[in-house]
C-alpha positions in Angstrom: -13.3 -0.5 -7.1 -15.8 -2.7 -8.8 -15.2 -5.7 -6.5 -17.6 -7.3 -4.1 -17.2 -8.1 -0.4 -16.9 -11.8 -1.4 -14.0 -10.9 -3.8 -12.2 -9.2 -0.9 -12.8 -12.0 1.6 -11.6 -14.5 -0.9 -8.6 -12.7 -2.3 -7.5 -10.2 0.4 -8.6 -12.2 3.5 -5.2 -13.9 3.9 -3.8 -10.8 5.6 -6.9 -10.2 7.8 -7.8 -12.2 10.9 -11.4 -12.6 9.9 -14.5 -11.2 11.6 -15.9 -7.7 10.7 -16.3 -7.4 6.9 -15.2 -11.1 6.5 -18.3 -12.2 8.5 -21.0 -9.5 8.5 -22.5 -7.3 5.8 -22.9 -3.6 6.0 -26.1 -3.9 8.0 -24.6 -6.1 10.6 -26.2 -9.4 9.4 -24.2 -12.6 8.8 -23.6 -13.0 5.1 -25.0 -16.5 5.6 -26.4 -18.1 8.7 -25.9 -21.8 8.7 -28.5 -22.4 11.4 -31.3 -20.5 9.8 -30.1 -21.1 6.2 -30.7 -17.5 5.3 -28.5 -14.9 3.6 -28.2 -11.4 5.2 -30.0 -9.8 2.3 -33.1 -11.9 3.0 -33.4 -10.2 6.4 -33.1 -6.7 5.0 -35.1 -7.3 1.8 -32.5 -5.8 -0.5 -31.8 -6.9 -4.0 -28.6 -9.0 -3.9 -27.8 -8.2 -7.6 -27.4 -4.5 -6.6 -25.8 -5.1 -3.2 -22.0 -5.0 -3.0 -22.1 -7.6 -0.3 -23.9 -10.2 -2.3 -23.7 -9.3 -6.0 -22.4 -12.0 -8.3 -20.6 -9.2 -10.3 -16.9 -8.5 -9.6 -14.1 -7.0 -11.6 -16.1 -7.1 -14.8 -17.2 -10.7 -14.4 -20.9 -11.0 -13.9 -20.6 -14.7 -13.1 -17.9 -14.3 -10.4 -20.5 -15.2 -7.7 -20.8 -14.7 -4.0 -21.6 -18.2 -2.7 -21.5 -17.4 1.0 -23.8 -20.5 1.6 -21.0 -22.8 0.3 -17.9 -21.0 1.4 -19.1 -20.0 4.9 -18.0 -16.8 6.5 -14.5 -15.8 7.6 -14.7 -15.8 11.4 -12.2 -14.1 13.7 -9.0 -16.2 14.0 -7.0 -15.6 17.2 -4.3 -18.0 16.3 -3.1 -16.0 13.3 -1.2 -13.9 15.8 -1.0 -16.1 18.9 0.2 -19.5 17.6 3.8 -20.1 16.9 4.3 -21.6 13.4 0.9 -20.7 12.2 0.4 -21.8 8.5 -0.8 -18.4 7.1 0.1 -19.3 3.5 -2.1 -22.4 3.7 -4.9 -20.4 5.3 -4.6 -17.9 2.4 -4.9 -20.8 -0.1 -8.0 -22.1 1.7 -9.6 -18.6 1.4 -8.7 -18.3 -2.3 -10.2 -21.7 -2.9 -13.5 -20.4 -1.3 -13.2 -22.5 1.8 -13.6 -19.4 4.1 -15.0 -21.2 7.1 -12.1 -23.6 7.2 -9.4 -20.9 7.1 -8.6 -21.0 10.9 -8.5 -24.8 11.0 -6.1 -24.9 8.0 -3.9 -22.2 9.6 -3.6 -24.3 12.8 -2.6 -27.3 10.8 -5.8 -29.3 11.4 -6.5 -30.2 7.8 -5.2 -31.9 4.7 -5.3 -29.5 1.8 -5.0 -30.2 -2.0 -3.4 -27.2 -3.6 -3.6 -26.0 -7.2 -2.6 -22.8 -9.0 -5.1 -20.2 -10.0 -4.9 -18.1 -13.2 -2.6 -15.5 -11.5 -0.2 -18.2 -10.4 -1.3 -18.1 -6.7 -1.8 -21.3 -4.8 -5.4 -22.1 -3.8 -7.1 -25.0 -2.1 -9.0 -27.4 -4.4 -10.0 -29.7 -1.5 -9.9 -29.4 2.3 -10.4 -32.3 4.7 -10.5 -31.3 8.4 -8.6 -33.5 10.8 -8.3 -32.4 14.4 -5.9 -35.2 15.3 -3.0 -33.6 13.3 -0.4 -32.2 15.7 2.4 -31.0 13.4 1.6 -27.3 14.2 -0.9 -27.2 17.0 -2.2 -29.9 19.4 -6.0 -29.5 19.5 -6.2 -31.2 23.0 -3.4 -29.0 24.5 -3.9 -25.8 22.5 -4.1 -23.7 25.7 -0.4 -24.6 26.4 0.7 -23.5 22.9 -0.9 -20.1 22.6 1.7 -17.3 23.0 0.6 -14.1 24.8 3.1 -11.9 22.9 2.9 -12.3 19.1 6.2 -13.0 17.5 7.7 -10.9 14.7 7.2 -13.8 12.3 3.5 -13.7 12.9 3.3 -10.0 12.4 5.5 -10.1 9.3 3.6 -12.9 7.7 1.2 -10.2 6.6 3.1 -6.9 7.0 6.3 -7.9 5.3 4.7 -8.4 1.9 3.1 -4.9 2.1 6.1 -3.3 3.6 8.6 -4.7 1.1 6.5 -3.9 -1.9 5.2 -0.4 -0.9 8.1 1.0 1.2 11.2 -1.2 0.8 11.2 -2.6 4.4 13.9 -5.0 5.4 13.4 -5.9 9.1 16.9 -7.3 9.9 19.8 -6.9 12.3 21.7 -5.0 9.7 19.1 -2.5 8.6 17.3 -1.5 11.8 19.0 -0.5 15.0 16.0 -1.4 17.1 15.9 -5.0 15.7 19.7 -5.2 16.3 19.1 -4.3 20.0 16.7 -7.1 20.5 13.4 -5.2 20.2 10.4 -6.7 18.3 7.2 -5.3 16.7 5.2 -5.1 19.9 8.0 -3.3 21.7 6.8 -0.2 19.9 3.3 -1.4 18.9 1.9 -2.9 22.1 -1.8 -3.8 22.2 -4.4 -3.6 24.9 -7.1 -6.0 25.9 -9.4 -4.7 23.2 -6.6 -5.5 20.6 -6.0 -1.9 19.8 -2.4 -1.7 18.7 -0.4 1.5 19.4 0.4 3.3 16.2 2.0 6.5 15.0 0.7 8.8 12.3 1.1 8.8 8.5 0.4 10.9 5.5 -1.9 8.6 3.6 -3.4 5.8 5.8 -6.7 6.5 7.5 -7.3 3.3 9.3 -8.1 3.9 13.0 -7.1 7.6 13.0 -8.4 7.7 16.6 -5.3 5.7 17.6 -2.8 8.1 15.9 0.3 8.8 18.0 -0.6 6.3 20.8 2.9 4.7 20.5 6.1 6.3 21.9 7.8 8.7 19.5 11.5 8.9 19.0 11.6 11.9 21.3 9.6 10.1 24.0 12.2 7.3 24.3 15.4 9.1 23.5 14.7 12.5 25.1 11.8 12.3 27.5 13.2 9.0 28.9 10.0 7.0 28.7 12.2 4.1 28.0 15.1 4.1 30.4 17.2 1.8 28.3 17.1 4.1 25.3 20.3 6.1 24.8 19.9 9.9 25.2 20.6 11.6 21.9 23.3 14.3 21.7 23.4 16.3 18.5 26.1 18.9 17.9 24.0 21.1 15.6 21.4 23.8 16.4 18.2 22.7 18.2 16.3 24.3 15.3 17.0 21.1 13.3 15.0 19.0 15.9 12.0 21.4 15.7 12.1 21.5 11.9 13.2 18.0 10.8 11.7 14.7 12.0 14.2 12.2 13.5 13.3 9.7 10.7 14.5 12.1 8.0 18.1 11.7 9.1 18.0 8.2 10.5 16.4 6.7 7.3 19.0 8.0 4.9 18.3 5.4 2.1 16.7 2.1 1.3 18.4 -1.0 0.0 15.3 -3.0 -1.0 13.6 -1.9 -4.3 10.0 -0.8 -3.8 7.1 -0.2 -6.2 7.2 3.3 -7.5 4.9 3.6 -10.6 1.4 2.1 -11.1 0.5 2.5 -14.7 -3.1 1.3 -15.3 -3.7 2.9 -18.7 -3.6 -0.5 -20.5 -6.3 -2.0 -18.3 -3.7 -4.1 -16.5 -1.5 -2.6 -13.8 2.1 -2.2 -15.0 4.3 -1.8 -11.9 7.7 -0.1 -12.2 10.1 -0.3 -9.2 12.5 2.2 -7.8 15.3 0.4 -9.5 13.9 1.3 -12.9 14.0 5.0 -12.1 17.1 5.2 -9.8 17.9 8.3 -7.9 20.3 10.1 -10.1 22.8 10.3 -7.3 22.3 6.7 -6.3 25.3 4.3 -5.8 23.5 1.3 -7.3 20.0 0.9 -8.8 18.9 -1.0 -5.7 19.7 2.0 -3.5 17.0 4.7 -3.4 16.5 7.8 -1.3 13.3 8.8 0.3 11.4 11.8 -1.0 10.9 14.7 1.5 7.6 16.2 2.5 6.0 18.5 5.1 3.9 17.0 7.8 2.6 19.2 10.6 5.5 21.6 10.3 8.3 19.0 10.0 10.2 17.6 7.1 9.5 13.8 7.0 10.8 11.0 4.7 8.3 9.3 2.4 8.1 6.8 -0.4 6.1 8.3 -3.2 3.8 6.2 -5.4 2.9 7.6 -8.8 -0.5 6.4 -10.1 -1.5 6.8 -13.8 -5.1 6.0 -14.7 -8.1 6.9 -16.7 -11.0 8.6 -14.9 -14.4 10.3 -15.2 -14.4 13.9 -14.1 -17.3 15.4 -12.2 -17.0 19.1 -13.1 -19.2 20.2 -10.2 -17.0 18.6 -7.5 -13.7 18.4 -9.5 -13.5 14.8 -8.3 -12.1 12.2 -10.7 -13.6 8.7 -10.4 -11.3 6.0 -11.7 -12.7 3.9 -14.6 -12.8 0.2 -13.7 -10.0 -1.7 -15.4 -12.2 -4.2 -17.1 -13.7 -1.4 -19.1 -10.2 -0.4 -20.3 -9.3 -4.0 -21.2 -12.5 -4.3 -23.2 -11.8 -1.0 -25.1 -10.7 -1.1 -28.7 -7.4 0.6 -28.0 -5.6 3.1 -30.2 -2.1 2.2 -31.3 0.7 3.1 -28.9 4.5 3.5 -29.3 7.2 2.3 -26.9 9.0 5.6 -26.7 11.4 4.7 -23.8 12.4 1.3 -25.2 11.5 -0.9 -22.2 9.3 -3.2 -24.3 6.0 -1.8 -22.8 4.1 0.8 -24.9 3.1 3.8 -22.8 0.4 6.5 -23.1 2.5 9.7 -23.2 2.2 11.7 -26.4 -0.6 14.2 -26.8 -1.8 12.3 -29.9 -2.0 9.0 -27.9 -3.8 10.7 -25.0 -6.3 12.3 -27.4 -7.1 9.0 -29.2 -7.7 7.3 -25.9 -9.9 10.1 -24.5 -12.0 9.9 -27.7 -12.3 6.1 -27.4 -13.4 6.4 -23.8 -16.6 8.3 -24.9 -18.0 4.9 -26.2 -20.1 2.4 -24.2 -19.1 -0.6 -22.3 -20.3 -4.2 -23.0 -23.6 -3.5 -21.1 -24.4 -0.4 -23.1 -23.5 2.1 -20.4 -21.3 5.1 -21.1 -17.7 4.4 -20.0 -17.2 8.0 -19.0 -19.2 11.2 -19.3 -16.0 13.4 -19.2 -13.0 11.1 -19.7 -9.6 12.3 -18.3 -6.1 11.0 -17.8 -4.4 11.4 -14.4 -0.6 11.4 -14.8 2.4 13.1 -13.4 0.7 15.8 -11.4 -1.7 16.8 -14.2 -5.2 16.0 -15.5 -5.5 15.7 -19.3 -8.9 16.3 -21.0 -10.3 17.2 -24.3 -10.9 20.9 -24.7 -13.7 22.6 -26.7 -11.7 22.6 -29.9 -10.9 18.9 -29.7 -7.4 19.3 -28.5 -5.8 18.2 -25.2 -5.6 20.5 -22.3 -3.3 19.8 -19.3 -4.4 21.1 -15.9 -2.8 20.6 -12.5 -5.0 18.4 -10.2 -4.7 17.3 -6.6 -5.6 13.6 -7.5 -2.7 13.6 -9.9 -0.1 14.3 -7.2 2.0 11.4 -5.9 0.7 9.3 -3.1 3.2 9.7 -0.3 3.7 6.8 2.1 5.3 7.6 5.4 8.6 5.9 6.3 9.4 5.0 9.9 11.1 1.6 10.0 14.6 0.5 9.2 16.1 3.1 11.5 19.9 3.4 11.1 22.2 4.1 14.0 23.8 7.5 14.6 27.0 6.7 12.8 25.1 5.8 9.6 22.6 8.7 9.7 22.7 12.0 7.8 24.6 14.7 9.7 27.3 12.6 11.3 29.9 14.1 9.1 28.9 17.6 9.9 27.0 20.4 8.2 28.3 19.5 4.7 26.1 16.4 4.7 23.3 18.8 3.7 24.6 22.4 3.4 26.8 22.2 0.4 26.7 23.3 -3.2 25.8 19.8 -4.6 23.6 19.0 -1.6 22.3 15.4 -1.6 19.5 16.6 0.7 18.0 19.8 -0.8 18.9 18.9 -4.4 17.7 15.3 -4.0 15.8 14.3 -7.2 12.3 12.8 -7.0 10.4 11.2 -9.8 7.4 13.4 -10.9 6.4 11.6 -14.1 7.9 8.3 -15.5 7.6 9.5 -19.1 7.1 12.8 -20.8 5.9 13.2 -24.4 9.2 11.6 -25.6 9.2 8.8 -23.0 11.8 10.4 -20.7 11.4 10.6 -16.9 10.8 13.9 -15.3 12.4 14.6 -11.9 11.8 17.4 -9.5 14.2 18.4 -6.7 13.4 18.2 -3.0 13.6 22.0 -2.3 10.9 22.6 -4.9 8.5 20.0 -3.3 9.2 21.5 0.1 8.2 25.0 -1.1 11.7 26.6 -0.6 12.3 29.6 -2.7 15.6 30.1 -4.6 16.9 32.8 -2.3 16.4 30.7 0.8 17.9 27.7 -1.1 21.0 29.8 -1.8 21.5 30.5 1.9 20.9 26.8 2.8 23.6 25.7 0.3 26.0 28.3 1.9 26.3 30.1 -1.4 25.9 33.5 0.3 
């Protein structure tokens, strides 16, 4: 990703409690030990310029720096979860200002912070003065009386809401989630143990702590196997085959009412993000309403939010793996002219002539004299584009060009609002909103128009079976 550990601790550390990669390098040494006045690389004898934990190079900026000796390390901060009213935004500003070691104190309110805006418009600390006499948030002398054993939803969502809203359209409210309406909170379903391992389900894309997959109760565990005696027992009038073939979430997450990020177009060197409202479901009531895509996961149909990534890469023909080209190299590139074919004010790379011109340009060298790509390719809409032997552009299906499908599990609607409550015709009808649901495959074809694919095609259903499912036989 062309970013150092220091870059991540500074810019992404706001949503991480510290410790681990915020404190130690990949060989287990402190980035900087204030007692011995030594960097971790001095113990291992590595060259810091070529070490991702210590290099001064980040995101194309060779002078970005990694001043662990001045910033300190980001130690584990228990209060980020266990203190009511924790100032996580101020803590994030302290980290962005390179005051890593002061992050926990700032979050607890024991500091005076001078804030300024960085180039991206985010707040960062320009000056931090520690003052343990401040008691507006936490009382240093009586902290043991203020620590909460059970983290509140507010503390969970100070980090997870931002990701959930942007990536999946989460809206954790009484109106949009039946569990929230019944008084449940995050740790009702995601309890933690004394080692701070939180129970979790399973998902299509995420690979963090796969060893904890399916450690939380499933829908069936609570509503059928009675692991939660307070949970109502489900009663469905349709065939049990539906329960074996379709995940509960598929019917109980019928739509989303919060726009989410759908397309990430990085062909310009800057990430252009297009939300679901820009490519509304053709059957949608309003642009804000969008319908989950449908995928197979372990034999069941599940709802997902697809993310479509468009980027330039370097293809390794031996492994067929595409390595994304760092965005700073694209920004530095002398770019060919582009047209705005869809009229949204943002020129896009979509015609074969535009793709060809870019692929040729990517054969040049970067500002350090290194080749930008040995075999440049474009990843877009399910296909890999590359120059053929005759100098034209060939289009090949490629696994890395498929959509990135993010599992949906929250915002569960009650039975009366779910799919199927009005009978078979909710799905099994000529104009089925279930099987004929349209999903974005490519935001712009060669003329700038979006390309959609229907759910039955993505699920691998053939036309004969589809005809039976739509009661056309």
